[in-house]
C-alpha positions as CSV (number, residue, x, y, z in Angstrom):
1,M,-74.9,-282.7,133.7
2,Y,-72.9,-279.6,133.0
3,A,-70.2,-277.6,134.9
4,K,-71.7,-274.6,136.6
5,E,-68.3,-273.0,136.9
6,L,-64.7,-273.7,135.9
7,I,-63.5,-277.0,137.5
8,P,-59.7,-277.3,138.0
9,D,-57.9,-280.5,137.0
10,G,-58.0,-283.1,139.8
11,T,-61.0,-281.7,141.5
12,R,-63.5,-284.1,143.2
13,V,-66.6,-283.0,141.4
14,I,-69.3,-285.2,143.0
15,E,-69.6,-288.4,144.9
16,Y,-71.4,-291.3,143.3
17,T,-73.7,-292.5,146.1
18,G,-76.1,-295.3,146.6
19,E,-76.7,-298.6,148.4
20,Q,-73.9,-300.9,149.2
21,I,-74.9,-304.4,148.1
22,T,-73.3,-307.8,147.8
23,K,-72.0,-309.2,144.5
24,K,-74.9,-311.8,144.6
25,E,-77.5,-309.0,145.0
26,A,-75.8,-307.1,142.2
27,E,-76.2,-310.1,139.9
28,R,-79.9,-310.3,140.8
29,R,-80.4,-306.7,140.0
30,E,-78.5,-307.0,136.8
31,A,-80.9,-309.7,135.7
32,Q,-83.8,-307.4,136.6
33,R,-82.2,-304.6,134.6
34,L,-81.9,-306.8,131.5
35,A,-85.5,-307.9,131.8
36,R,-86.6,-304.3,132.0
37,G,-84.6,-303.6,128.9
38,R,-86.2,-306.5,127.0
39,K,-89.6,-305.0,127.8
40,G,-88.6,-301.6,126.6
41,G,-88.0,-300.1,130.1
42,D,-85.0,-298.3,131.6
43,D,-82.0,-300.6,131.3
44,C,-79.3,-298.1,132.4
45,V,-76.5,-299.4,134.5
46,Y,-76.0,-297.7,137.8
47,I,-73.9,-300.3,139.7
48,F,-70.2,-299.7,140.5
49,D,-67.7,-302.3,141.6
50,L,-66.5,-301.3,145.1
51,N,-64.3,-304.3,146.0
52,Q,-64.3,-308.1,145.9
53,R,-67.4,-308.4,148.1
54,Y,-69.5,-305.4,147.5
55,D,-70.9,-303.1,144.8
56,L,-72.6,-299.8,144.9
57,D,-76.0,-299.4,143.4
58,G,-76.5,-295.8,142.4
59,R,-80.1,-296.2,141.2
60,T,-81.6,-293.6,143.5
61,R,-82.9,-290.1,142.8
62,K,-80.6,-288.8,145.6
63,N,-77.6,-289.8,143.5
64,V,-77.3,-286.9,141.0
65,A,-74.0,-288.3,139.8
66,R,-75.9,-291.1,138.0
67,L,-76.9,-288.5,135.4
68,I,-73.3,-288.1,134.1
69,N,-73.0,-289.6,130.7
70,H,-70.3,-291.9,129.3
71,S,-67.8,-290.6,126.7
72,C,-65.0,-292.3,124.9
73,A,-63.1,-289.0,125.4
74,P,-64.1,-288.2,129.0
75,N,-63.2,-285.1,131.0
76,C,-63.7,-286.9,134.3
77,R,-62.8,-290.3,135.8
78,A,-64.4,-292.4,138.5
79,D,-62.0,-293.0,141.4
80,N,-62.6,-295.4,144.3
81,I,-61.2,-293.5,147.3
82,N,-61.5,-295.4,150.6
83,G,-64.7,-297.2,149.4
84,H,-66.3,-294.1,148.0
85,I,-66.7,-293.5,144.3
86,W,-65.7,-289.9,143.3
87,I,-66.1,-288.3,139.9
88,V,-62.8,-286.4,139.5
89,A,-61.9,-283.9,136.8
90,R,-59.2,-285.4,134.4
91,R,-58.4,-281.9,133.1
92,E,-59.6,-278.3,133.6
93,I,-63.3,-278.2,132.6
94,P,-64.7,-274.9,131.5
95,E,-68.1,-273.6,132.7
96,G,-70.9,-275.0,130.6
97,E,-69.1,-278.2,129.4
98,E,-70.9,-281.5,129.8
99,L,-69.3,-283.7,132.5
100,T,-68.5,-287.2,131.2
101,F,-66.5,-290.3,132.3
102,D,-65.6,-293.7,130.9
103,Y,-68.1,-296.2,132.3
104,G,-65.4,-298.8,131.9
105,F,-67.7,-301.8,131.0
106,A,-65.9,-305.1,130.5
107,F,-65.0,-306.0,126.9
108,K,-66.9,-309.3,127.2
109,E,-70.2,-307.3,127.3
110,W,-69.3,-305.1,124.3
111,R,-72.5,-306.0,122.4
112,Q,-74.8,-304.9,125.2
113,H,-73.7,-301.3,125.4
114,R,-73.9,-299.1,122.3
115,C,-72.1,-295.8,122.6
116,R,-73.6,-292.6,121.3
117,C,-71.1,-290.2,122.8
118,G,-70.3,-288.5,119.5
119,S,-66.6,-287.9,120.3
120,K,-64.1,-288.2,117.5
121,R,-62.7,-291.2,119.3
122,C,-66.0,-292.9,119.8
123,A,-65.5,-296.7,119.7
124,G,-69.2,-297.4,118.9
125,F,-69.6,-299.5,122.1
126,I,-69.0,-298.6,125.8
127,V,-65.9,-300.6,126.6
128,N,-63.2,-299.7,129.1
129,G,-60.7,-297.4,127.5
130,D,-57.9,-299.9,128.1
131,Q,-59.7,-302.6,126.1
132,R,-61.2,-300.6,123.2
133,W,-58.3,-301.7,120.9
134,R,-59.9,-305.2,121.1
135,L,-63.0,-303.9,119.2
136,K,-60.8,-303.2,116.1
137,K,-60.1,-306.9,116.0
138,I,-63.8,-307.8,115.6
139,P,-64.8,-307.9,111.9
140,R,-66.6,-304.8,110.8
141,A,-69.7,-306.8,109.7
142,E,-70.0,-308.3,113.2
143,R,-69.8,-304.9,114.8
144,A,-72.5,-303.6,112.4
145,R,-74.8,-306.5,113.2
146,A,-74.3,-305.8,116.9
147,L,-75.1,-302.1,116.4
148,G,-78.4,-303.1,114.7
149,A,-79.3,-305.5,117.5
150,V,-78.7,-303.1,120.4
151,H,-81.6,-300.9,121.3
């Protein structure tokens, strides 16, 4: 997804929409996602944490924001504003630049999500920016094995 025009810093670019589901239903759908991935199907993650009781499943064609890629050096962020997930510009974004945000996956799942963002600061795995330093504490050989195991 690319900026059609200059986007000023702090602009709400697009709302990430979808179905509000319980945490239990999110766990069930996560199991389905992993099973699809094992069979070679789409194993992309579209679920956002809303609060302690609910998540937002953005796996719907109406949710164009689901097409925004992760980056370890993102130009946007995902903000939960009154129970709505907004993709917000972190800086001025010039026309034609790809929109990206940090998916913020938990460190405990680092092996499951290989990163291919290509930024100079790419950590190799999609892990929340605040926790990426923990990847450096994992032996290089173990990270290399994990890269080979992730599809």
